[in-house]
C-alpha positions as CSV (number, residue, x, y, z in Angstrom):
1,M,99.0,78.2,65.7
2,G,98.3,80.9,63.8
3,S,100.6,84.5,64.2
4,A,100.9,87.0,66.5
5,D,98.5,89.2,64.4
6,D,95.7,86.6,64.4
7,P,93.3,87.1,67.7
8,S,91.6,83.2,67.6
9,S,95.7,82.2,68.5
10,W,95.5,84.6,71.4
11,L,94.4,82.0,73.6
12,D,97.1,79.0,72.8
13,Q,99.8,81.4,72.8
14,H,99.0,83.7,75.3
15,G,96.6,82.2,77.5
16,D,99.1,80.3,79.3
17,Y,101.3,83.2,80.6
18,L,98.2,86.0,80.9
19,Y,97.0,82.7,83.0
20,R,99.9,82.9,85.4
21,M,99.9,85.9,86.2
22,A,96.6,86.8,86.5
23,Y,96.3,83.9,89.3
24,L,99.2,85.1,92.2
25,R,97.6,88.3,91.4
26,V,94.1,87.5,92.7
27,R,94.6,83.7,93.8
28,D,91.7,82.6,92.9
29,R,91.8,80.0,90.2
30,S,88.2,80.3,89.1
31,A,89.0,84.3,89.6
32,A,91.6,84.3,87.2
33,E,90.0,82.0,84.5
34,D,87.4,84.7,84.0
35,I,90.1,87.4,84.0
36,V,91.7,86.3,81.0
37,Q,88.2,85.8,79.3
38,E,87.6,89.4,80.5
39,T,91.2,90.4,79.0
40,L,90.5,88.7,75.1
41,L,87.3,90.2,74.4
42,A,88.3,93.4,75.5
43,A,91.1,92.8,73.3
44,L,89.1,92.0,70.6
45,R,87.1,95.2,70.7
46,A,90.3,97.1,70.6
47,W,92.0,95.5,68.4
48,P,90.9,97.9,65.3
49,N,92.6,100.0,67.3
50,F,95.5,98.3,68.7
51,Q,98.2,100.3,66.4
52,G,101.3,98.0,67.0
53,A,103.8,100.4,69.3
54,S,104.3,96.7,71.3
55,S,104.2,93.1,71.1
56,V,100.4,91.9,71.8
57,R,101.8,90.1,74.0
58,T,102.7,93.3,76.3
59,W,99.7,94.3,74.9
60,L,97.2,92.0,76.6
61,T,99.7,91.9,79.7
62,G,98.5,95.8,80.2
63,I,94.4,94.8,79.0
64,L,95.2,92.3,82.4
65,K,96.5,94.3,84.8
66,N,93.4,96.8,84.3
67,K,91.4,94.0,84.3
68,V,92.6,92.7,88.0
69,V,92.3,96.2,89.5
70,D,88.4,95.8,88.8
71,H,88.7,92.9,90.3
72,V,90.4,93.9,93.5
73,R,87.9,96.8,93.5
74,R,85.4,94.6,92.8
75,T,86.5,92.3,95.8
76,F,88.5,93.6,98.1
77,R,85.1,95.6,100.1
78,T,83.6,91.9,100.1
79,E,86.4,89.6,102.4
80,T,85.7,90.0,106.1
81,S,89.0,92.2,107.1
82,E,90.6,91.0,110.2
83,P,90.6,94.8,113.1
84,V,94.0,95.5,113.2
85,D,96.1,96.8,116.0
86,E,97.9,99.9,114.8
87,S,100.3,100.7,118.0
88,T,101.2,96.8,117.7
89,E,101.6,96.8,114.1
90,R,103.9,99.2,113.8
91,G,105.9,98.0,117.2
92,T,109.4,97.0,117.9
93,Y,109.0,93.5,116.0
94,G,112.6,92.3,114.8
95,F,114.0,95.6,116.4
96,T,116.5,95.2,120.1
97,T,114.3,96.7,122.6
98,E,117.1,96.7,125.4
99,G,120.8,97.8,126.0
100,R,123.1,99.6,123.9
101,W,121.6,98.4,120.8
102,V,117.9,99.1,121.1
103,G,116.6,100.0,117.9
104,H,118.9,97.9,115.8
105,W,118.2,94.8,113.8
106,D,117.8,92.3,116.2
107,Q,120.0,89.1,114.7
108,Q,118.4,86.4,115.6
109,S,114.6,87.7,113.5
110,G,116.3,90.6,111.6
111,P,116.3,90.4,107.5
112,V,118.6,87.7,105.7
113,D,120.9,88.1,103.2
114,W,119.2,87.3,100.0
115,G,121.3,87.8,97.3
116,D,121.0,89.3,94.3
117,P,118.2,90.0,93.4
118,H,118.8,90.4,89.9
119,T,119.5,86.6,89.7
120,L,116.5,86.5,92.0
121,M,114.0,88.3,90.3
122,E,114.9,84.8,87.2
123,N,114.6,82.7,89.2
124,R,111.3,80.1,88.5
125,R,111.9,78.7,92.1
126,F,111.5,81.9,93.9
127,W,108.4,82.7,91.7
128,E,106.6,79.5,93.3
129,A,108.0,80.0,96.4
130,L,106.4,83.2,96.7
131,D,103.3,81.6,94.9
132,R,103.4,79.4,98.4
133,C,103.9,81.9,100.4
134,L,101.4,84.9,99.2
135,A,98.4,81.3,99.3
136,K,98.9,81.4,102.8
137,L,97.8,85.7,103.3
138,P,94.5,86.7,103.9
139,K,93.4,87.7,100.6
140,R,93.1,91.7,101.3
141,L,96.7,91.0,102.8
142,A,97.4,89.2,99.0
143,A,95.9,91.4,97.0
144,V,97.1,94.4,98.4
145,F,100.8,93.0,98.4
146,A,100.3,92.2,95.0
147,L,98.8,95.2,93.5
148,R,102.0,97.3,95.6
149,E,104.8,94.9,95.5
150,I,104.4,93.3,92.1
151,E,102.3,95.5,90.4
152,Q,104.4,99.1,91.4
153,M,100.3,100.5,91.9
154,D,101.0,103.6,93.6
155,T,100.0,104.6,97.6
156,A,97.7,107.3,96.7
157,E,96.6,105.3,93.3
158,L,95.7,102.6,95.8
159,C,94.5,103.8,98.1
160,K,91.8,104.9,95.9
161,T,91.5,102.3,94.9
162,L,90.3,100.0,97.1
163,E,88.9,103.7,99.0
164,I,91.2,102.9,102.3
165,T,93.4,105.0,103.8
166,P,97.0,105.3,103.9
167,T,97.4,104.3,107.6
168,N,95.6,101.1,106.6
169,L,97.1,100.4,103.6
170,W,100.2,100.8,105.6
171,V,99.3,98.6,108.3
172,M,98.3,96.3,105.7
173,L,101.7,96.0,103.8
174,H,103.4,96.0,106.9
175,R,101.4,92.8,107.8
176,A,102.0,91.0,104.4
177,R,105.7,92.4,103.8
178,R,106.3,90.7,107.4
179,Q,104.4,86.7,106.6
180,V,106.5,87.1,103.5
181,R,109.6,87.8,104.1
182,H,109.6,85.0,107.3
183,C,108.2,82.6,104.9
184,L,110.4,82.9,102.3
185,E,113.1,82.9,104.5
186,I,111.5,79.4,105.9
187,H,110.5,77.3,102.4
188,W,112.3,79.3,100.1
189,L,115.7,79.9,101.7
190,G,116.0,77.3,103.9
191,H,116.8,79.5,106.9
192,R,115.1,78.2,110.4
193,R,114.9,80.2,113.8
194,S,112.9,81.3,116.5
195,D,110.6,84.4,115.6
196,R,108.3,86.6,118.6
197,G,106.6,88.2,115.7
198,G,103.6,86.0,115.6
199,T,104.3,85.4,111.3
200,F,102.7,81.9,109.7
201,R,105.0,78.8,108.3
């Protein structure tokens, strides 16, 4: 195996890592492979200008993130979107609708304690569970969730990239977050309960 400064070694040293990153974001094995190839080709062209301010893996990861965004932008418009009832999505899911605690979390459907988030982010089994839960989402929702929650793309940039309104983005994120939370609470935390919100298992 060559050194990190040898482009011929990049696929062996970083290929699996880059593929996992791409697949988690685009949910398509063939597309993830293409993105990795595009990343390595772009890196080869840019290699003479690489200044070494970061590690090669960090540099490759930055290129890959741009390729992921390009892919999502190209494919987002081709996926069929479901009609969304915004009044329902902005409704009372998870909240008490009557009595003295109206507007507060319903203990039967509100969020459960996930523990320390820093520990969670370092847990391999959590990422495996998240991968399975994202696979259950429609591709458009999975793409929006990945760019916002994993890539931390801000709202304005995300709306511009996907050519959607802030309201549409809010509705899609709300739906994706709700369904991913519900799925993880069952398949990661083992927390089962009745759910009136219409989410999947």
